N, C-alpha and C positions, 0 to 999 in steps of 0.2 A: 615581471611582463610587460613591455609596451604595449599600447591601446591597438599601433599601425601593425603592433607582426603580429596580431591576433590571425590566423583568418582560418583554420580546419579543427574540427571538435572530434573527436575517435569515443565514442564511446566502450570500454571493456566489460561483459559480462558473462559471469560462469553461465547461465540458465539459455536454454536454448530456443529459440524464436522460430517462431514457422509461420503459414503465407495462408489465411482464409478466406474464404472466396467472399464471403460479407465482411469480415471486420478486417482484413487487411493482413501485417503485419499484426504478431499476437506474441503471447509467450501465455505457459499457464503460471509465471511467477508475477504475483502479484508487481512485487518493485523493477521486474523488469517492464514492465509497461507506466507506472506513474515515472518510476526514476530512468528512462531510457529513449521507450518505446513513443510516446508522447508527447515528451518534450523535442527530442531531434524531430515531430513529425510538427511541430509549432514552430521550431528554429527554422528547418530548411524554407520554409511558408514566407519567411525574415529574410532570406537566400541569405540565411547561415552554412554554409560548406558541414556537413557533417557525414560521420561512417558509425556504423556499427559492426562491433566486432563479438560474436556469441557463441555457446556454447564449448565456453575456454577451459572448462575443467578437465576435456577432451585433445584441449588445440598443445601443438607444441609451441612455449615460449618462444624459443629463437623464431619459427618462423614468424610468429605473432609481429615480434621486431622488425624484421626484414622487413613486413609488409606498411609497419608504421611507416618505415624508414622512403620505400617507393611513393608514400599517398602525400607522404610532407606535414606528417598528423604536426600540430602547434602543441595541443591541449589534449589528455590524456584525461577521463572520468574513468574511474574504477569505483563498479557498482559492488553490489553486495560480495563478499570475501566466504567464501565456506569452504578453498581449498590451496592449497598451496602451490599449484600450479599458477593458479591466476594471482597470486602474490609473486610470484616467478615475472610471469608478463607485466607486473607492474614496476618490478625493481629493473629491467632491461628497458621500458621505458625511460623513467626515471634516467639511466645512465646514457641514454641516447639527448639527454637535452631536452626532453618534452616538459612542461610543464605539466605537474602530477597534481591530479583533485581526486580526494579519497570520497566516495562518498558513504555514510552510513546510515542506515537505517535499524539496526537495530543491535542491542547492547551484550553481546557475545564478546566485552573486554574481561569478563572472569568465567569465562566461557572455557572447559578442561584443554581442550582441543582447539578451538579457534581463537582463544584470548591471546596466543602470544602472538597469531598471525595478524589480529587488528594491532597488537598495537605497534609490530613489526610497520606495515601498511600507513597508522598516524606516526609513522618518522621519519617513512619513507616522502611523505605526500607533500605538495610545494603551501599547498590549501585542501582544509577540509570540509566539507556539506553535511550536514544534518538535518533528517526529515523531519527532526520536530526540536522545540528547546527545551523539552526532556532528554531528546538523544541528544544533543549540544551540552549539557550537565556534564551528562554520562563522559563526553569526551574526555571535557576539560579534567574532570576530577580524575581520569584513568592514564591522561598521555599530558597535560599540564600545559592543553593548549587550547586555543579557540578556531570557534569555527563559525560559520554564519549557517542560515538557515532555509531550505528552498521546501519547500511545500509539496504536498503530494497532488496533481491535480483530477481534478473528479473526471468519471469515465463513463460510458454509458447514456440510451437516454433521457431526456428527461422526463417527468410523468407529474401527474394531477397528484396536487395532494387532496388526500382522500383517506379519512378514517371513521365509516359508518359499517362497520359490521354485520350484518344481518343474517348470516351463516349459523349450521346450526351448530358447526364447529370455529373456534378462532381459529384461522391459519396465520401460524409462526414458524418465520425464515430464521438459520443460521446458515451463518454459508463463512467460505476461509481458505486457507491454506490447511491442510491435514495437521501440519505443527501444531494447528490451534485447537485442534476437537479437543481436543485435552479438559477447556478452560468448561466444555458444557456437562460435564460430568457432576456438578458442586451445583448447577443451577434446576438440574433434572429433577432430583426431589421436590423444589421450591414449586414446579410446573405440574407436578403429579399434585400434590396437595391445593392447589388451585383447581386442575380441573373435576374435583371435587363439586366444584360451582359451574364454573366454565369448561365445555368439554373442549380438547383443544389439538391441534394439529400441527406437529413439528416438521416443518421439510429440513433437512442437510445437503446443501447444495455442497460439496466438496470433490477431493481426489480417490476416489472409494476405495482402489486397493489400498493405499497407504493409512484405511483408520479399522480398529476392531468395532465388532458392531456395537449399537448403541446399548452402556450397560445395565443391568437393574433389571426387573420386573418390573412395568409399566399398566397402571391401573385401566381401567375399558374407558375410560372419555380421553385419556392420553395417548393419540398415534405417532409413531414416528415413521415421517419416509424419509428413503434416502438418494440423492441424485445423484448423476457425474455432472463433474466444472466442467463446463465451457460459458463463455464470455455470452452465446447467444441463452444459453437458458439458464443462467444467472437471471438476464434480464425477463423471459419467461414467469421466474419463479419471485420478484420481485414484485411482479406488477398483477402478481395473481394472491400477493400475502395481503396480512394484515398489519401482522408488527417485524418487522426486522427486532431479532436482539444476539445483542452483542456482549457476553461476559468475557471473565475475564479472572484475572492470579493474580496474588501481590505479591510479584517477582520481578526484581529488576528487569528482567528482559520482555516483561509486558509491558511496566511502566513508561519507556520511553517509547513504545507504537506510535503510528501515528493513526490519525481521523479517519484514514480514509474508507473502511468498512462504513462506517454515519455516514461522509460524507456521500457517497455512492447512495447510501436506502434514504437520507433523506431528497436527494436530489430525484429520484425515482419515483418520490411522493408519498413516500411509504413513513410510517412511524415507530423511533427508535426507543428499545428499551436498553440500556448497557451500562456496562457497570462503570465506577466514574474514573475512569482512567485519564492522565492527567493533559491531555491532550484534549479528550473529548471534553474541558471545561466549557471551554466557550461558546459549546450551544448548548449550554447548561437550559436556557429560555426555550428552547426550539425541543427537548427530547426529555425522556427522564431519564435522570442516571442517579442510582441507586446499586445498593449490593446485593438486595432482594427483588432481582428481574421481576418475578410472578405479582408482588406488588407494586413495581409500576405497569405492569400487562394491566392489574386489579384499576387501578386508578384510571390510566386510558378508556377502559369500557364507561366508567362512572361521567367521565370528562371528554365525550365525542369531539362536541364542537371545539371545545379551545384545543383539543388536538391536533385538530386538524388546522386552524389560524397556523401555529408554533408550527407545521410543516413546510405550510408557504411563507413564514420567516426564517423556515431553516434557509431556504431555498433560495430567496434573495440576497443572503450571507453568503454563502458557497458563489454563486454567481459572480461575486463581488472579488472574495480573496481564494477561491480552488479553481477558474476558468484555467485551461488549456495556457491561452493565452498568458495569461497574469503569470501564471506558474514560470514560463517561457521567457518572460521580462527580468524575475531572478536567476535565470540562470543566466542571462547575459548580462547582468550584472555581476553575477561569480565569476562568470570568465574575463571580463573588463573587457569587452568588444567597444571597440570607438566602431570608425566605419567602415568594420572590416566586409567586403559581401564579395562572395564569390556563385558559382555555379555546386549544384546539391549534386553529392555523392546516390545511386543506389545501393 
């Protein structure tokens, strides 16, 4: 596609979008915010014409195709694919001659239900985008096609780097999609053992209706609070905690994950103890990475001055690489924009 022909970009995402009085357009699905809402906002600031089609798991693909024609869309970006209706919409967009970009954020290629959908989308696409180098490797292994990496931008307010816990209990925070809640299971015994020396309180911020209760009997010095996820709730709990924990599991679905939660926590000025997921490795000098999260927390409490310096260094790294304008520039390069400029669609 020639550079001068590129005029209008449309994102197709399955997740619903809602309008919040403080946050503006937002979504409960992180990938919708990181891979669509934030980049589209930045691109509109650059006078790029952008449209967003959301909640497409419930939409008629034929009607969406007609709307793409009415808006004279040039480029279509297909977001997280979790059902056949979004794939059918992608087929229609491609049949109309629109330049189709498939954006992959999770390695579902071997998933029993989603794997075939992802492989077909990969074959339909003119170009593929991955959220991490590891995701790009998974794409190539499963489709024999290359992709370009576009990072997840940070979101939320920046906090002052701080690690000087002086309270009776050390305040821990875990947040994320309910699908990742199971990663907490293996770390709970580690934290229970640590609580014998250091009283702990763990706050879990997620979609509470989608998780079971925290498993197992917890010792007296280890308590767990559950909080319903929202952007505003997350910012508040980040500001109130001492350490963000990000456990994971040794499985392909998790190994390709982006560092967005780690980035968000460090930007908020908080210490992070995380499982050594591949995409976290560039942060090895600004957080604690290891399979025993409790060991990392104990190390932090013994080295609080160093931890605070690490957080500050992490914020510098994030500001250079993960700022929304920097990520928008990656999307522009992916779209191969030239001097295209037009009014934006709301």
